C-alpha atoms as a printed R data frame, in Angstrom:
    type eleno elety resid chain resno       x        y      z
1   ATOM     1    CA   UNK     A     1  98.688  -72.096 67.156
2   ATOM     2    CA   UNK     A     2  98.245  -68.554 66.003
3   ATOM     3    CA   UNK     A     3  97.077  -65.986 68.504
4   ATOM     4    CA   UNK     A     4  93.866  -64.059 67.971
5   ATOM     5    CA   UNK     A     5  93.327  -60.327 68.109
6   ATOM     6    CA   UNK     A     6  90.838  -58.841 70.562
7   ATOM     7    CA   UNK     A     7  87.410  -57.664 69.451
8   ATOM     8    CA   UNK     A     8  84.169  -56.619 71.122
9   ATOM     9    CA   UNK     A     9  80.653  -58.035 70.842
10  ATOM    10    CA   UNK     A    10  80.124  -56.155 67.558
11  ATOM    11    CA   UNK     A    11  83.238  -57.799 66.051
12  ATOM    12    CA   UNK     A    12  85.189  -54.549 66.154
13  ATOM    13    CA   UNK     A    13  88.884  -54.787 66.923
14  ATOM    14    CA   UNK     A    14  90.954  -52.294 68.902
15  ATOM    15    CA   UNK     A    15  91.590  -50.216 65.750
16  ATOM    16    CA   UNK     A    16  87.879  -49.991 64.952
17  ATOM    17    CA   UNK     A    17  87.967  -52.438 62.033
18  ATOM    18    CA   UNK     A    18  85.619  -55.376 61.433
19  ATOM    19    CA   UNK     A    19  87.181  -58.718 62.413
20  ATOM    20    CA   UNK     A    20  86.626  -61.444 59.856
21  ATOM    21    CA   UNK     A    21  86.698  -64.788 61.641
22  ATOM    22    CA   UNK     A    22  88.425  -67.135 61.847
23  ATOM    23    CA   UNK     A    23  91.126  -65.331 59.893
24  ATOM    24    CA   UNK     A    24  92.130  -62.567 62.284
25  ATOM    25    CA   UNK     A    25  95.870  -61.900 62.299
26  ATOM    26    CA   UNK     A    26  98.378  -63.012 64.906
27  ATOM    27    CA   UNK     A    27 100.411  -60.583 66.991
28  ATOM    28    CA   UNK     A    28 102.893  -60.516 64.113
29  ATOM    29    CA   UNK     A    29 100.458  -58.340 62.162
30  ATOM    30    CA   UNK     A    30  99.230  -58.133 58.575
31  ATOM    31    CA   UNK     A    31 101.485  -58.162 55.546
32  ATOM    32    CA   UNK     A    32 101.092  -56.996 51.955
33  ATOM    33    CA   UNK     A    33 100.787  -59.570 49.162
34  ATOM    34    CA   UNK     A    34 101.659  -57.023 46.493
35  ATOM    35    CA   UNK     A    35 104.026  -58.574 43.944
36  ATOM    36    CA   UNK     A    36 103.654  -62.079 45.393
37  ATOM    37    CA   UNK     A    37 102.074  -65.251 44.031
38  ATOM    38    CA   UNK     A    38  98.396  -64.841 44.828
39  ATOM    39    CA   UNK     A    39  96.527  -67.190 42.477
40  ATOM    40    CA   UNK     A    40  94.208  -69.856 43.797
41  ATOM    41    CA   UNK     A    41  96.169  -73.025 44.505
42  ATOM    42    CA   UNK     A    42  95.484  -76.412 46.077
43  ATOM    43    CA   UNK     A    43  98.495  -76.456 48.446
44  ATOM    44    CA   UNK     A    44  96.901  -74.641 51.384
45  ATOM    45    CA   UNK     A    45  93.875  -76.908 51.592
46  ATOM    46    CA   UNK     A    46  95.875  -80.063 50.881
47  ATOM    47    CA   UNK     A    47  98.214  -79.249 53.751
48  ATOM    48    CA   UNK     A    48  95.332  -78.684 56.155
49  ATOM    49    CA   UNK     A    49  93.798  -81.935 54.903
50  ATOM    50    CA   UNK     A    50  97.060  -83.645 55.864
51  ATOM    51    CA   UNK     A    51  97.036  -82.094 59.347
52  ATOM    52    CA   UNK     A    52  93.554  -83.456 59.988
53  ATOM    53    CA   UNK     A    53  94.778  -86.911 58.982
54  ATOM    54    CA   UNK     A    54  97.696  -86.592 61.419
55  ATOM    55    CA   UNK     A    55  95.202  -85.746 64.157
56  ATOM    56    CA   UNK     A    56  92.956  -88.681 63.207
57  ATOM    57    CA   UNK     A    57  95.588  -91.382 62.730
58  ATOM    58    CA   UNK     A    58  98.623  -90.300 64.737
59  ATOM    59    CA   UNK     A    59  98.196  -87.666 67.456
60  ATOM    60    CA   UNK     A    60  94.799  -86.323 68.473
61  ATOM    61    CA   UNK     A    61  96.432  -83.647 70.637
62  ATOM    62    CA   UNK     A    62  97.958  -81.930 67.584
63  ATOM    63    CA   UNK     A    63  96.391  -78.482 67.126
64  ATOM    64    CA   UNK     A    64  96.634  -76.449 63.935
65  ATOM    65    CA   UNK     A    65  95.201  -73.086 62.965
66  ATOM    66    CA   UNK     A    66  95.257  -70.883 59.874
67  ATOM    67    CA   UNK     A    67  95.950  -67.178 59.540
68  ATOM    68    CA   UNK     A    68  96.154  -64.886 56.494
69  ATOM    69    CA   UNK     A    69  99.469  -63.938 54.935
70  ATOM    70    CA   UNK     A    70 101.486  -61.794 57.345
71  ATOM    71    CA   UNK     A    71 104.678  -61.347 55.328
72  ATOM    72    CA   UNK     A    72 108.329  -61.183 56.215
73  ATOM    73    CA   UNK     A    73 109.196  -64.870 56.542
74  ATOM    74    CA   UNK     A    74 111.010  -67.592 54.618
75  ATOM    75    CA   UNK     A    75 108.167  -68.544 52.284
76  ATOM    76    CA   UNK     A    76 107.984  -64.983 50.950
77  ATOM    77    CA   UNK     A    77 111.101  -65.633 48.850
78  ATOM    78    CA   UNK     A    78 109.312  -68.415 46.992
79  ATOM    79    CA   UNK     A    79 106.099  -66.427 46.568
80  ATOM    80    CA   UNK     A    80 108.072  -63.531 45.087
81  ATOM    81    CA   UNK     A    81 109.300  -65.923 42.373
82  ATOM    82    CA   UNK     A    82 105.780  -67.081 41.561
83  ATOM    83    CA   UNK     A    83 106.209  -70.393 43.404
84  ATOM    84    CA   UNK     A    84 103.318  -71.497 45.639
85  ATOM    85    CA   UNK     A    85 104.456  -71.784 49.272
86  ATOM    86    CA   UNK     A    86 103.171  -71.758 52.824
87  ATOM    87    CA   UNK     A    87 104.681  -71.274 56.260
88  ATOM    88    CA   UNK     A    88 104.383  -73.706 59.154
89  ATOM    89    CA   UNK     A    89 105.286  -72.148 62.463
90  ATOM    90    CA   UNK     A    90 104.614  -72.100 66.179
91  ATOM    91    CA   UNK     A    91 103.580  -68.632 67.270
92  ATOM    92    CA   UNK     A    92 103.485  -67.002 69.705
93  ATOM    93    CA   UNK     A    93 105.350  -68.025 72.840
94  ATOM    94    CA   UNK     A    94 107.675  -66.220 75.228
95  ATOM    95    CA   UNK     A    95 110.863  -67.697 73.719
96  ATOM    96    CA   UNK     A    96 110.192  -66.547 70.142
97  ATOM    97    CA   UNK     A    97 113.197  -64.607 68.741
98  ATOM    98    CA   UNK     A    98 114.801  -64.264 72.158
99  ATOM    99    CA   UNK     A    99 118.036  -65.501 73.714
100 ATOM   100    CA   UNK     A   100 116.196  -68.518 75.135
101 ATOM   101    CA   UNK     A   101 114.886  -69.577 71.725
102 ATOM   102    CA   UNK     A   102 117.091  -72.688 71.789
103 ATOM   103    CA   UNK     A   103 116.714  -76.275 70.600
104 ATOM   104    CA   UNK     A   104 115.817  -77.635 74.023
105 ATOM   105    CA   UNK     A   105 112.769  -75.332 74.075
106 ATOM   106    CA   UNK     A   106 111.337  -77.079 70.994
107 ATOM   107    CA   UNK     A   107 108.686  -79.779 71.187
108 ATOM   108    CA   UNK     A   108 109.804  -83.093 69.700
109 ATOM   109    CA   UNK     A   109 106.178  -84.182 69.311
110 ATOM   110    CA   UNK     A   110 105.271  -81.027 67.433
111 ATOM   111    CA   UNK     A   111 108.304  -81.343 65.156
112 ATOM   112    CA   UNK     A   112 107.332  -84.944 64.434
113 ATOM   113    CA   UNK     A   113 103.722  -84.009 63.627
114 ATOM   114    CA   UNK     A   114 104.768  -81.163 61.338
115 ATOM   115    CA   UNK     A   115 107.338  -83.397 59.647
116 ATOM   116    CA   UNK     A   116 104.782  -86.142 58.986
117 ATOM   117    CA   UNK     A   117 102.268  -83.592 57.693
118 ATOM   118    CA   UNK     A   118 104.786  -82.014 55.317
119 ATOM   119    CA   UNK     A   119 106.077  -85.348 54.015
120 ATOM   120    CA   UNK     A   120 102.565  -86.753 53.538
121 ATOM   121    CA   UNK     A   121 101.617  -83.635 51.562
122 ATOM   122    CA   UNK     A   122 104.708  -83.979 49.389
123 ATOM   123    CA   UNK     A   123 104.125  -87.700 48.835
124 ATOM   124    CA   UNK     A   124 100.543  -87.342 47.658
125 ATOM   125    CA   UNK     A   125 101.583  -84.545 45.288
126 ATOM   126    CA   UNK     A   126 104.466  -86.626 43.913
127 ATOM   127    CA   UNK     A   127 102.267  -89.671 43.381
128 ATOM   128    CA   UNK     A   128  99.262  -87.862 41.864
129 ATOM   129    CA   UNK     A   129 100.054  -88.653 38.220
130 ATOM   130    CA   UNK     A   130  98.105  -89.800 35.176
131 ATOM   131    CA   UNK     A   131  98.708  -93.392 36.334
132 ATOM   132    CA   UNK     A   132  97.427  -92.554 39.840
133 ATOM   133    CA   UNK     A   133  94.645  -90.181 38.902
134 ATOM   134    CA   UNK     A   134  92.587  -91.242 41.915
135 ATOM   135    CA   UNK     A   135  94.985  -89.265 44.107
136 ATOM   136    CA   UNK     A   136  94.345  -86.159 42.007
137 ATOM   137    CA   UNK     A   137  90.619  -86.813 42.390
138 ATOM   138    CA   UNK     A   138  91.091  -87.032 46.159
139 ATOM   139    CA   UNK     A   139  92.869  -83.666 46.125
140 ATOM   140    CA   UNK     A   140  90.286  -82.125 43.788
141 ATOM   141    CA   UNK     A   141  87.467  -83.246 46.066
142 ATOM   142    CA   UNK     A   142  89.228  -81.833 49.112
143 ATOM   143    CA   UNK     A   143  89.572  -78.443 47.388
144 ATOM   144    CA   UNK     A   144  85.862  -78.501 46.582
145 ATOM   145    CA   UNK     A   145  84.985  -79.391 50.179
146 ATOM   146    CA   UNK     A   146  87.273  -76.647 51.493
147 ATOM   147    CA   UNK     A   147  85.494  -74.141 49.249
148 ATOM   148    CA   UNK     A   148  82.130  -75.033 50.742
149 ATOM   149    CA   UNK     A   149  83.555  -74.850 54.272
150 ATOM   150    CA   UNK     A   150  84.926  -71.400 53.452
151 ATOM   151    CA   UNK     A   151  81.555  -70.173 52.214
152 ATOM   152    CA   UNK     A   152  79.939  -71.439 55.427
153 ATOM   153    CA   UNK     A   153  82.435  -69.377 57.436
154 ATOM   154    CA   UNK     A   154  81.873  -66.335 55.243
155 ATOM   155    CA   UNK     A   155  78.127  -66.678 55.619
156 ATOM   156    CA   UNK     A   156  78.600  -66.354 59.367
157 ATOM   157    CA   UNK     A   157  80.878  -63.365 58.723
158 ATOM   158    CA   UNK     A   158  78.036  -61.795 56.752
159 ATOM   159    CA   UNK     A   159  75.815  -62.041 59.830
160 ATOM   160    CA   UNK     A   160  78.637  -60.677 61.988
161 ATOM   161    CA   UNK     A   161  79.162  -57.790 59.579
162 ATOM   162    CA   UNK     A   162  75.526  -56.819 59.934
163 ATOM   163    CA   UNK     A   163  76.020  -56.663 63.703
164 ATOM   164    CA   UNK     A   164  79.197  -54.616 63.233
165 ATOM   165    CA   UNK     A   165  77.471  -52.136 60.932
166 ATOM   166    CA   UNK     A   166  74.478  -51.797 63.239
167 ATOM   167    CA   UNK     A   167  76.663  -51.122 66.271
168 ATOM   168    CA   UNK     A   168  79.202  -48.848 64.589
169 ATOM   169    CA   UNK     A   169  77.499  -46.147 62.561
170 ATOM   170    CA   UNK     A   170  75.081  -48.142 60.440
171 ATOM   171    CA   UNK     A   171  77.045  -48.082 57.172
172 ATOM   172    CA   UNK     A   172  75.295  -51.118 55.706
173 ATOM   173    CA   UNK     A   173  76.210  -50.131 52.146
174 ATOM   174    CA   UNK     A   174  79.953  -50.321 52.877
175 ATOM   175    CA   UNK     A   175  79.515  -53.581 54.803
176 ATOM   176    CA   UNK     A   176  77.587  -55.161 51.927
177 ATOM   177    CA   UNK     A   177  80.164  -54.002 49.384
178 ATOM   178    CA   UNK     A   178  82.943  -55.546 51.459
179 ATOM   179    CA   UNK     A   179  81.065  -58.839 51.781
180 ATOM   180    CA   UNK     A   180  80.505  -59.035 48.031
181 ATOM   181    CA   UNK     A   181  84.170  -58.315 47.368
182 ATOM   182    CA   UNK     A   182  85.309  -61.044 49.746
183 ATOM   183    CA   UNK     A   183  82.806  -63.620 48.473
184 ATOM   184    CA   UNK     A   184  83.727  -63.015 44.846
185 ATOM   185    CA   UNK     A   185  87.427  -63.223 45.713
186 ATOM   186    CA   UNK     A   186  86.983  -66.603 47.392
187 ATOM   187    CA   UNK     A   187  84.989  -67.951 44.459
188 ATOM   188    CA   UNK     A   188  87.730  -66.869 42.048
189 ATOM   189    CA   UNK     A   189  90.390  -68.362 44.323
190 ATOM   190    CA   UNK     A   190  88.737  -71.777 44.455
191 ATOM   191    CA   UNK     A   191  87.993  -71.876 40.730
192 ATOM   192    CA   UNK     A   192  91.727  -71.367 40.172
193 ATOM   193    CA   UNK     A   193  92.593  -73.884 42.888
194 ATOM   194    CA   UNK     A   194  90.488  -76.570 41.207
195 ATOM   195    CA   UNK     A   195  92.292  -76.007 37.908
196 ATOM   196    CA   UNK     A   196  95.706  -75.984 39.595
197 ATOM   197    CA   UNK     A   197  95.482  -79.697 40.472
198 ATOM   198    CA   UNK     A   198  95.496  -80.892 36.862
199 ATOM   199    CA   UNK     A   199  97.654  -78.001 35.672
200 ATOM   200    CA   UNK     A   200 100.590  -78.886 37.917
201 ATOM   201    CA   UNK     A   201 100.156  -82.617 38.511
202 ATOM   202    CA   UNK     A   202  98.526  -84.251 35.476
203 ATOM   203    CA   UNK     A   203  99.800  -84.361 31.894
204 ATOM   204    CA   UNK     A   204  96.681  -85.811 30.312
205 ATOM   205    CA   UNK     A   205  93.662  -85.813 32.671
206 ATOM   206    CA   UNK     A   206  90.899  -88.232 31.706
207 ATOM   207    CA   UNK     A   207  87.478  -87.189 30.464
208 ATOM   208    CA   UNK     A   208  86.006  -88.431 33.753
209 ATOM   209    CA   UNK     A   209  88.377  -86.220 35.721
210 ATOM   210    CA   UNK     A   210  87.527  -83.171 33.631
211 ATOM   211    CA   UNK     A   211  83.810  -83.831 34.034
212 ATOM   212    CA   UNK     A   212  84.172  -84.033 37.827
213 ATOM   213    CA   UNK     A   213  86.204  -80.821 37.909
214 ATOM   214    CA   UNK     A   214  83.571  -79.060 35.781
215 ATOM   215    CA   UNK     A   215  80.868  -80.293 38.163
216 ATOM   216    CA   UNK     A   216  82.763  -78.907 41.159
217 ATOM   217    CA   UNK     A   217  83.295  -75.594 39.375
218 ATOM   218    CA   UNK     A   218  79.561  -75.270 38.770
219 ATOM   219    CA   UNK     A   219  78.781  -76.174 42.386
220 ATOM   220    CA   UNK     A   220  81.112  -73.429 43.651
221 ATOM   221    CA   UNK     A   221  79.611  -70.910 41.236
222 ATOM   222    CA   UNK     A   222  76.108  -71.709 42.486
223 ATOM   223    CA   UNK     A   223  77.298  -71.523 46.095
224 ATOM   224    CA   UNK     A   224  78.609  -68.019 45.395
225 ATOM   225    CA   UNK     A   225  75.208  -66.960 44.040
226 ATOM   226    CA   UNK     A   226  73.586  -68.243 47.224
227 ATOM   227    CA   UNK     A   227  76.097  -66.422 49.434
228 ATOM   228    CA   UNK     A   228  75.631  -63.128 47.555
229 ATOM   229    CA   UNK     A   229  71.839  -63.368 47.808
230 ATOM   230    CA   UNK     A   230  72.187  -64.063 51.509
231 ATOM   231    CA   UNK     A   231  74.384  -60.987 51.979
232 ATOM   232    CA   UNK     A   232  71.867  -58.802 50.109
233 ATOM   233    CA   UNK     A   233  69.140  -60.020 52.420
234 ATOM   234    CA   UNK     A   234  70.983  -59.929 55.730
235 ATOM   235    CA   UNK     A   235  73.058  -56.748 55.662
236 ATOM   236    CA   UNK     A   236  70.413  -54.176 56.434
237 ATOM   237    CA   UNK     A   237  69.096  -52.395 59.484
238 ATOM   238    CA   UNK     A   238  66.250  -54.886 59.660
239 ATOM   239    CA   UNK     A   239  67.215  -58.085 57.829
240 ATOM   240    CA   UNK     A   240  64.406  -59.688 55.856
241 ATOM   241    CA   UNK     A   241  64.158  -63.454 56.127
242 ATOM   242    CA   UNK     A   242  62.405  -64.027 52.809
243 ATOM   243    CA   UNK     A   243  62.939  -67.792 52.453
244 ATOM   244    CA   UNK     A   244  61.094  -68.843 55.585
245 ATOM   245    CA   UNK     A   245  59.632  -72.273 56.146
246 ATOM   246    CA   UNK     A   246  56.813  -72.446 58.686
247 ATOM   247    CA   UNK     A   247  56.652  -75.697 60.647
248 ATOM   248    CA   UNK     A   248  53.349  -76.191 62.525
249 ATOM   249    CA   UNK     A   249  53.353  -77.668 66.003
250 ATOM   250    CA   UNK     A   250  53.018  -81.447 66.210
251 ATOM   251    CA   UNK     A   251  52.288  -83.630 69.213
252 ATOM   252    CA   UNK     A   252  54.771  -86.277 70.260
253 ATOM   253    CA   UNK     A   253  53.734  -89.924 69.987
254 ATOM   254    CA   UNK     A   254  55.178  -93.232 71.133
255 ATOM   255    CA   UNK     A   255  56.674  -93.645 67.671
256 ATOM   256    CA   UNK     A   256  58.043  -90.160 66.989
257 ATOM   257    CA   UNK     A   257  59.033  -86.906 68.674
258 ATOM   258    CA   UNK     A   258  56.845  -83.879 68.261
259 ATOM   259    CA   UNK     A   259  57.814  -80.243 67.840
260 ATOM   260    CA   UNK     A   260  56.740  -76.741 68.762
261 ATOM   261    CA   UNK     A   261  55.670  -74.275 66.101
262 ATOM   262    CA   UNK     A   262  58.729  -72.640 64.565
263 ATOM   263    CA   UNK     A   263  60.159  -70.967 61.460
264 ATOM   264    CA   UNK     A   264  63.336  -71.910 59.599
265 ATOM   265    CA   UNK     A   265  65.283  -69.480 57.389
266 ATOM   266    CA   UNK     A   266  66.988  -71.272 54.500
267 ATOM   267    CA   UNK     A   267  69.314  -68.322 53.915
268 ATOM   268    CA   UNK     A   268  70.799  -67.905 57.360
269 ATOM   269    CA   UNK     A   269  70.224  -71.512 58.437
270 ATOM   270    CA   UNK     A   270  68.696  -70.439 61.759
271 ATOM   271    CA   UNK     A   271  65.509  -71.334 63.629
272 ATOM   272    CA   UNK     A   272  63.039  -68.866 65.126
273 ATOM   273    CA   UNK     A   273  60.113  -69.116 67.507
274 ATOM   274    CA   UNK     A   274  58.181  -66.313 65.775
275 ATOM   275    CA   UNK     A   275  57.399  -65.397 62.182
276 ATOM   276    CA   UNK     A   276  59.170  -62.037 62.527
277 ATOM   277    CA   UNK     A   277  62.406  -63.926 63.335
278 ATOM   278    CA   UNK     A   278  63.147  -61.933 66.473
279 ATOM   279    CA   UNK     A   279  63.425  -64.930 68.835
280 ATOM   280    CA   UNK     A   280  66.236  -67.188 67.699
281 ATOM   281    CA   UNK     A   281  66.201  -70.788 68.947
282 ATOM   282    CA   UNK     A   282  68.100  -73.965 68.177
283 ATOM   283    CA   UNK     A   283  66.824  -77.072 66.436
284 ATOM   284    CA   UNK     A   284  66.972  -78.892 69.780
285 ATOM   285    CA   UNK     A   285  64.628  -76.264 71.230
286 ATOM   286    CA   UNK     A   286  61.955  -77.242 68.713
287 ATOM   287    CA   UNK     A   287  61.787  -80.899 69.781
288 ATOM   288    CA   UNK     A   288  59.010  -82.172 72.056
289 ATOM   289    CA   UNK     A   289  59.667  -85.581 73.610
290 ATOM   290    CA   UNK     A   290  56.941  -88.144 74.208
291 ATOM   291    CA   UNK     A   291  56.089  -88.761 77.860
292 ATOM   292    CA   UNK     A   292  54.045  -91.876 78.646
293 ATOM   293    CA   UNK     A   293  50.920  -91.223 80.685
294 ATOM   294    CA   UNK     A   294  51.083  -92.997 84.053
295 ATOM   295    CA   UNK     A   295  48.010  -95.143 84.791
296 ATOM   296    CA   UNK     A   296  46.311  -94.525 88.182
297 ATOM   297    CA   UNK     A   297  47.132  -97.250 90.722
298 ATOM   298    CA   UNK     A   298  49.929  -98.746 88.631
299 ATOM   299    CA   UNK     A   299  52.896  -99.178 90.987
300 ATOM   300    CA   UNK     A   300  54.931 -101.420 88.703
301 ATOM   301    CA   UNK     A   301  58.411 -100.201 87.986
302 ATOM   302    CA   UNK     A   302  58.372  -99.245 84.251
303 ATOM   303    CA   UNK     A   303  61.815 -100.801 83.904
304 ATOM   304    CA   UNK     A   304  60.727 -104.132 85.485
305 ATOM   305    CA   UNK     A   305  59.751 -106.658 82.777
306 ATOM   306    CA   UNK     A   306  59.478 -109.660 85.128
307 ATOM   307    CA   UNK     A   307  56.207 -111.585 85.068
308 ATOM   308    CA   UNK     A   308  54.631 -111.142 88.575
309 ATOM   309    CA   UNK     A   309  53.715 -114.840 88.570
310 ATOM   310    CA   UNK     A   310  57.197 -116.010 87.690
311 ATOM   311    CA   UNK     A   311  58.984 -117.465 90.748
312 ATOM   312    CA   UNK     A   312  62.213 -118.234 88.911
313 ATOM   313    CA   UNK     A   313  65.357 -116.840 90.494
314 ATOM   314    CA   UNK     A   314  66.185 -113.725 88.408
315 ATOM   315    CA   UNK     A   315  69.880 -114.624 88.636
316 ATOM   316    CA   UNK     A   316  69.272 -118.160 87.268
317 ATOM   317    CA   UNK     A   317  69.642 -118.147 83.477
318 ATOM   318    CA   UNK     A   318  69.312 -121.948 83.096
319 ATOM   319    CA   UNK     A   319  66.396 -123.151 81.004
320 ATOM   320    CA   UNK     A   320  64.151 -125.122 83.487
321 ATOM   321    CA   UNK     A   321  63.640 -127.765 80.837
322 ATOM   322    CA   UNK     A   322  67.305 -128.028 79.944
323 ATOM   323    CA   UNK     A   323  68.971 -131.138 81.387
324 ATOM   324    CA   UNK     A   324  72.307 -130.492 79.713
325 ATOM   325    CA   UNK     A   325  75.343 -130.439 81.965
326 ATOM   326    CA   UNK     A   326  76.036 -126.685 82.611
327 ATOM   327    CA   UNK     A   327  79.738 -127.344 82.036
328 ATOM   328    CA   UNK     A   328  79.085 -128.953 78.648
329 ATOM   329    CA   UNK     A   329  79.448 -126.321 75.904
330 ATOM   330    CA   UNK     A   330  78.955 -128.789 73.024
331 ATOM   331    CA   UNK     A   331  76.166 -127.912 70.607
332 ATOM   332    CA   UNK     A   332  73.598 -130.791 71.054
333 ATOM   333    CA   UNK     A   333  73.120 -130.816 67.296
334 ATOM   334    CA   UNK     A   334  76.818 -130.841 66.513
335 ATOM   335    CA   UNK     A   335  78.117 -134.339 65.705
336 ATOM   336    CA   UNK     A   336  81.648 -133.161 65.011
337 ATOM   337    CA   UNK     A   337  84.361 -134.743 67.100
338 ATOM   338    CA   UNK     A   338  85.274 -132.086 69.714
339 ATOM   339    CA   UNK     A   339  88.906 -132.948 69.160
340 ATOM   340    CA   UNK     A   340  88.644 -132.208 65.451
341 ATOM   341    CA   UNK     A   341  89.672 -128.596 64.861
342 ATOM   342    CA   UNK     A   342  89.123 -128.806 61.098
343 ATOM   343    CA   UNK     A   343  86.592 -126.251 59.887
344 ATOM   344    CA   UNK     A   344  83.367 -128.006 58.738
345 ATOM   345    CA   UNK     A   345  83.585 -126.217 55.363
346 ATOM   346    CA   UNK     A   346  87.305 -126.826 54.934
347 ATOM   347    CA   UNK     A   347  87.828 -129.819 52.679
348 ATOM   348    CA   UNK     A   348  91.329 -128.982 51.617
349 ATOM   349    CA   UNK     A   349  90.182 -126.624 48.839
350 ATOM   350    CA   UNK     A   350  91.536 -123.111 49.536
351 ATOM   351    CA   UNK     A   351  89.917 -121.523 46.480
352 ATOM   352    CA   UNK     A   352  87.148 -118.995 46.965
353 ATOM   353    CA   UNK     A   353  83.904 -120.959 46.316
354 ATOM   354    CA   UNK     A   354  82.343 -117.785 44.952
355 ATOM   355    CA   UNK     A   355  85.103 -117.471 42.399
356 ATOM   356    CA   UNK     A   356  86.093 -113.977 43.460
357 ATOM   357    CA   UNK     A   357  89.858 -114.592 43.674
358 ATOM   358    CA   UNK     A   358  90.539 -112.654 40.507
359 ATOM   359    CA   UNK     A   359  88.504 -109.626 41.591
360 ATOM   360    CA   UNK     A   360  90.321 -106.691 43.112
361 ATOM   361    CA   UNK     A   361  89.295 -105.827 46.640
362 ATOM   362    CA   UNK     A   362  87.611 -102.386 46.612
363 ATOM   363    CA   UNK     A   363  89.779  -99.705 48.151
364 ATOM   364    CA   UNK     A   364  88.447  -97.844 51.158
365 ATOM   365    CA   UNK     A   365  89.049  -94.294 52.239
366 ATOM   366    CA   UNK     A   366  91.029  -95.509 55.247
367 ATOM   367    CA   UNK     A   367  93.588  -97.350 53.113
368 ATOM   368    CA   UNK     A   368  94.035  -95.034 50.155
369 ATOM   369    CA   UNK     A   369  95.488  -91.644 49.404
370 ATOM   370    CA   UNK     A   370  96.956  -89.475 52.068
371 ATOM   371    CA   UNK     A   371  95.954  -91.830 54.905
372 ATOM   372    CA   UNK     A   372  98.300  -94.517 53.564
373 ATOM   373    CA   UNK     A   373 101.229  -92.112 53.278
374 ATOM   374    CA   UNK     A   374 100.562  -90.740 56.724
375 ATOM   375    CA   UNK     A   375 100.331  -94.126 58.430
376 ATOM   376    CA   UNK     A   376 103.583  -95.197 56.764
377 ATOM   377    CA   UNK     A   377 105.339  -92.033 57.891
378 ATOM   378    CA   UNK     A   378 103.979  -92.323 61.422
379 ATOM   379    CA   UNK     A   379 105.236  -95.894 61.624
380 ATOM   380    CA   UNK     A   380 108.639  -94.783 60.346
381 ATOM   381    CA   UNK     A   381 108.783  -92.020 62.940
382 ATOM   382    CA   UNK     A   382 107.936  -94.477 65.713
383 ATOM   383    CA   UNK     A   383 110.585  -96.930 64.512
384 ATOM   384    CA   UNK     A   384 113.145  -94.139 64.309
385 ATOM   385    CA   UNK     A   385 112.347  -93.153 67.872
386 ATOM   386    CA   UNK     A   386 112.897  -96.700 69.085
387 ATOM   387    CA   UNK     A   387 116.249  -96.994 67.257
388 ATOM   388    CA   UNK     A   388 117.391  -93.645 68.665
389 ATOM   389    CA   UNK     A   389 116.416  -94.724 72.158
390 ATOM   390    CA   UNK     A   390 118.339  -97.984 71.844
391 ATOM   391    CA   UNK     A   391 121.421  -96.202 70.531
392 ATOM   392    CA   UNK     A   392 121.211  -93.724 73.359
393 ATOM   393    CA   UNK     A   393 121.080  -96.559 75.877
């Protein structure tokens, strides 16, 4: 997991620069991408997609983080040749590049998780062809989702940048210019990344695939417009929440919760207790729960549903009118011989009565795409571990 630089409550680091989260650099430091492959590409987001699948299906203790390009490592040689590449590493720890940086200091579990992630990524890329276009669609959709997640993070950075500018000289013009530059760069990156899926993996994408890609491109373009408008509104000495929704107070009832009076800003996605948006609250703060009014003189436990006139032993679940032997579990209406284990509907015909034998079972997200590759690899890794253990014994 990459280390994070220090910054104060105005998001200023030790050198005085604004820290853009979550992409602050590790202790290794920043690197220049001049002369390197820098086009938008699907590999980064596909790899992170694979790591999340490893966490979900194989090892929920696996932790992965992302940091910007820092230069000077093995993948730089590929990038310099125009070949998309990324670096997987464990940084920092006290053994790194020291005399005790030996094999026995490595984590077998971490090596296994990284190996499964890398192989699953390679497998889905290798199998995403014209004949398996659904895998390309899965990758395309993941790139689109990653773009929206990125814009959510950058929207928070816009708010942070306003705080930075306010606490460090008030240069809102420079802060806004920087936000616009970053937002436009991310939009361009993801437009290129969407195109890179079919460019590198498909020879003849279908019309349906192209239509979906065009839809995603438009969605990202519109999301950029929203992010830019938000930045224009927020980065100022006194931000103006122009898209406010006023929600009047409502009393709680037995059927539904109530709420206090509040205002919601569609741009920043935050809730406020006043129309001037100076008192920020959470959505949970707006909820008013219903509390039943206690009747005077009523001493009955609200949780006690027993009829006061019922003298039946609460622990006795036998129907008073039921004369069946308690040990007899036979259904009174069932005339089947208890010794007959044949299913009542089984008459020797194994065909599907609905005639659905020839229909293909719909694929689910848990058994398609990268999840399948990952589960196979995880099983292989487990089997390999068992064989190694037996050989060692």
